[in-house]
C-alpha positions as CSV (number, residue, x, y, z in Angstrom):
1,X,-20.9,-56.6,-24.1
2,X,-22.0,-60.2,-23.6
3,X,-22.7,-61.1,-20.0
4,X,-21.0,-63.9,-18.1
5,X,-22.4,-67.4,-18.6
6,X,-25.5,-66.2,-20.5
7,X,-25.2,-69.3,-22.7
8,X,-22.8,-72.2,-23.1
9,X,-21.1,-72.1,-26.5
10,X,-18.2,-74.0,-28.0
11,X,-15.9,-71.7,-29.9
12,X,-12.8,-72.3,-32.1
13,X,-10.4,-69.4,-32.6
14,X,-7.9,-69.9,-35.5
15,X,-5.4,-67.0,-35.3
16,X,-1.6,-66.6,-35.4
17,X,-1.4,-63.3,-33.7
18,X,-1.1,-64.2,-30.0
19,X,-2.2,-60.8,-28.6
20,X,-5.4,-60.7,-30.7
21,X,-6.1,-64.4,-30.1
22,X,-5.8,-64.0,-26.3
23,X,-8.0,-60.9,-26.4
24,X,-10.8,-62.5,-28.4
25,X,-10.5,-65.7,-26.3
26,X,-10.9,-63.8,-23.1
27,X,-14.2,-62.3,-24.3
28,X,-15.6,-65.6,-25.6
29,X,-14.6,-67.5,-22.4
30,X,-17.2,-65.5,-20.5
31,X,-20.0,-67.3,-22.3
32,X,-18.5,-70.7,-23.3
33,X,-15.5,-72.9,-24.0
34,X,-12.8,-71.8,-26.3
35,X,-10.2,-73.8,-28.2
36,X,-7.5,-71.6,-29.7
37,X,-5.0,-72.7,-32.3
38,X,-2.5,-71.1,-34.7
39,X,-1.7,-74.1,-36.9
40,X,-4.0,-75.2,-39.8
41,X,-3.5,-78.9,-39.2
42,X,-4.4,-78.6,-35.5
43,X,-7.5,-76.6,-36.4
44,X,-8.6,-79.2,-39.0
45,X,-8.2,-82.0,-36.4
46,X,-10.3,-80.1,-33.9
47,X,-13.1,-79.3,-36.3
48,X,-13.3,-83.0,-37.3
49,X,-13.2,-84.3,-33.7
50,X,-15.4,-81.8,-31.9
51,X,-18.7,-79.9,-32.5
52,X,-18.3,-76.2,-32.5
53,X,-21.0,-73.6,-32.6
54,X,-18.9,-70.8,-34.0
55,X,-15.4,-70.9,-35.6
56,X,-13.5,-67.6,-35.8
57,X,-11.0,-68.0,-38.6
58,X,-8.1,-65.8,-39.6
59,X,-7.8,-65.9,-43.3
60,X,-4.2,-65.0,-43.4
61,X,-1.7,-67.2,-41.5
62,X,1.6,-65.7,-42.4
63,X,1.4,-64.8,-46.0
64,X,-0.9,-67.7,-47.0
65,X,-4.7,-67.8,-47.2
66,X,-4.9,-71.0,-45.1
67,X,-8.1,-69.9,-43.5
68,X,-10.2,-70.3,-46.7
69,X,-9.8,-74.1,-46.5
70,X,-11.0,-74.0,-42.9
71,X,-14.1,-72.1,-43.9
72,X,-15.0,-74.9,-46.2
73,X,-14.4,-77.5,-43.6
74,X,-16.4,-75.7,-40.9
75,X,-19.4,-75.5,-43.2
76,X,-19.2,-79.2,-43.9
77,X,-19.4,-79.8,-40.2
78,X,-22.4,-77.4,-39.7
79,X,-20.4,-74.8,-37.8
80,X,-21.1,-71.1,-38.0
81,X,-18.0,-69.6,-39.7
82,X,-16.8,-66.1,-38.9
83,X,-13.7,-64.8,-40.8
84,X,-11.3,-62.5,-39.0
85,X,-9.9,-59.8,-41.1
86,X,-9.4,-56.1,-41.5
87,X,-12.3,-56.5,-44.0
88,X,-10.5,-54.1,-46.3
89,X,-9.6,-56.6,-49.0
90,X,-13.1,-57.2,-50.4
91,X,-11.9,-59.7,-53.0
92,X,-10.6,-62.1,-50.4
93,X,-13.7,-61.6,-48.2
94,X,-15.8,-62.4,-51.2
95,X,-13.9,-65.7,-51.7
96,X,-14.6,-66.5,-48.0
97,X,-18.4,-66.0,-48.5
98,X,-18.3,-68.1,-51.6
99,X,-16.8,-70.9,-49.5
100,X,-19.7,-70.5,-47.1
101,X,-18.7,-68.2,-44.3
102,X,-21.5,-66.6,-42.4
103,X,-20.0,-63.4,-41.2
104,X,-16.9,-61.2,-41.0
105,X,-15.4,-59.7,-37.8
106,X,-13.1,-56.8,-38.2
107,X,-10.0,-57.1,-36.0
108,X,-9.8,-53.3,-35.5
109,X,-13.0,-53.0,-33.5
110,X,-13.9,-56.6,-32.7
111,X,-14.9,-55.9,-29.1
112,X,-17.8,-53.8,-30.2
113,X,-19.2,-56.4,-32.6
114,X,-19.1,-59.7,-30.7
115,X,-22.7,-59.2,-29.5
116,X,-23.9,-58.7,-33.1
117,X,-22.1,-61.9,-34.2
118,X,-23.7,-63.9,-31.5
119,X,-27.1,-62.4,-32.2
120,X,-26.8,-63.4,-35.9
121,X,-25.8,-66.9,-34.8
122,X,-28.9,-67.2,-32.6
123,X,-31.1,-65.8,-35.4
124,X,-29.7,-68.5,-37.8
125,X,-30.6,-71.2,-35.3
126,X,-34.1,-69.7,-35.0
127,X,-34.4,-69.8,-38.8
128,X,-33.4,-73.5,-38.7
129,X,-36.1,-74.2,-36.2
130,X,-38.7,-72.4,-38.4
131,X,-37.6,-74.5,-41.4
132,X,-37.8,-77.7,-39.4
133,X,-41.3,-76.9,-38.1
134,X,-42.4,-76.3,-41.7
135,X,-40.8,-79.3,-43.4
136,X,-39.7,-81.9,-40.9
137,X,-42.1,-81.7,-38.0
138,X,-45.4,-79.9,-38.6
139,X,-47.1,-79.0,-35.4
140,X,-49.3,-76.3,-33.9
141,X,-48.7,-77.5,-30.3
142,X,-47.6,-74.4,-28.4
143,X,-45.9,-76.5,-25.7
144,X,-43.8,-78.5,-28.2
145,X,-42.8,-75.4,-30.1
146,X,-41.8,-73.6,-26.9
147,X,-39.7,-76.6,-25.8
148,X,-37.9,-76.6,-29.1
149,X,-37.3,-72.9,-28.9
150,X,-35.8,-73.2,-25.4
151,X,-33.4,-75.8,-26.8
152,X,-32.3,-73.5,-29.5
153,X,-31.9,-70.5,-27.1
154,X,-29.9,-72.6,-24.6
155,X,-27.8,-74.1,-27.4
156,X,-27.4,-77.2,-25.3
157,X,-27.8,-80.2,-27.6
158,X,-25.0,-82.2,-26.2
159,X,-27.0,-83.5,-23.2
160,X,-29.3,-86.5,-23.3
161,X,-32.9,-85.6,-24.0
162,X,-35.8,-87.7,-22.8
163,X,-39.0,-87.6,-24.8
164,X,-42.1,-89.2,-23.3
165,X,-45.7,-89.6,-24.5
166,X,-48.1,-92.3,-25.8
167,X,-47.6,-94.2,-29.0
168,X,-48.3,-92.3,-32.2
169,X,-47.8,-88.7,-30.9
170,X,-44.6,-88.2,-33.0
171,X,-41.7,-88.7,-30.6
172,X,-39.5,-90.1,-33.4
173,X,-40.2,-87.0,-35.5
174,X,-39.4,-84.7,-32.7
175,X,-36.2,-86.6,-32.1
176,X,-35.3,-86.3,-35.8
177,X,-36.1,-82.5,-35.6
178,X,-33.8,-82.1,-32.6
179,X,-31.1,-84.1,-34.3
180,X,-31.3,-81.8,-37.3
181,X,-31.3,-78.6,-35.2
182,X,-28.1,-79.9,-33.5
183,X,-26.4,-80.1,-36.9
184,X,-26.7,-83.9,-37.3
185,X,-27.0,-85.4,-40.7
186,X,-29.8,-87.7,-41.8
187,X,-27.3,-90.5,-42.3
188,X,-26.3,-90.4,-38.6
189,X,-29.8,-90.5,-37.2
190,X,-30.5,-93.9,-35.7
191,X,-34.1,-94.9,-34.8
192,X,-34.4,-98.0,-32.7
193,X,-37.8,-99.2,-31.6
194,X,-37.1,-101.0,-28.3
195,X,-40.7,-102.3,-27.9
196,X,-40.5,-104.2,-31.2
197,X,-37.0,-105.7,-30.6
198,X,-36.3,-108.8,-28.5
199,X,-33.9,-108.7,-25.6
200,X,-31.0,-110.4,-27.2
201,X,-31.1,-108.3,-30.4
202,X,-31.6,-105.1,-28.4
203,X,-28.5,-105.9,-26.3
204,X,-26.5,-106.6,-29.5
205,X,-27.7,-103.3,-31.1
206,X,-26.9,-101.2,-28.0
207,X,-23.7,-102.8,-26.8
208,X,-22.4,-104.9,-29.7
209,X,-21.8,-108.7,-29.8
210,X,-19.1,-111.3,-30.3
211,X,-19.4,-113.9,-33.0
């Protein structure tokens, strides 16, 4: 079973069975923060407002397949989606995978498979890093690669990261790579060269201005 405080994850649990929801939450709280909800609208708001690493989604809420829409939303927000099910209705599970879910966790023996889910999530992050190193930031520097690997392993992209080095070494590209690894989109990446910006303009860019 996962050890206490091994990493700091942000989890979302969408489940209408209070007993199962509390049992899964108790396990996940050992390694991160958990938001638990049983209403689709509340889950949608949380997914839009916050950055989650893994969302555990019950497909059936009552008699409706409300979880399928949440799978789509989580993928749009770069969240690792795990559907909660008995995994017996393969047709429904197939629909979830077509929506972009990453894995399926059986409710009947979920305690035995949490470690495997987290391992797959970590592996997916490592694959993202490999893709970035091949396409976004090509480097053979062992120190830079090791630093990026530590970021992926720690899963701690919410803190401020300070990059230092002489001009021309590729700090902007590293920042762009970290932004992508954290799930950020290209449209949301802001590159501001302070050395080439006068004081008044820089102040306006950073803090806004009044006409």
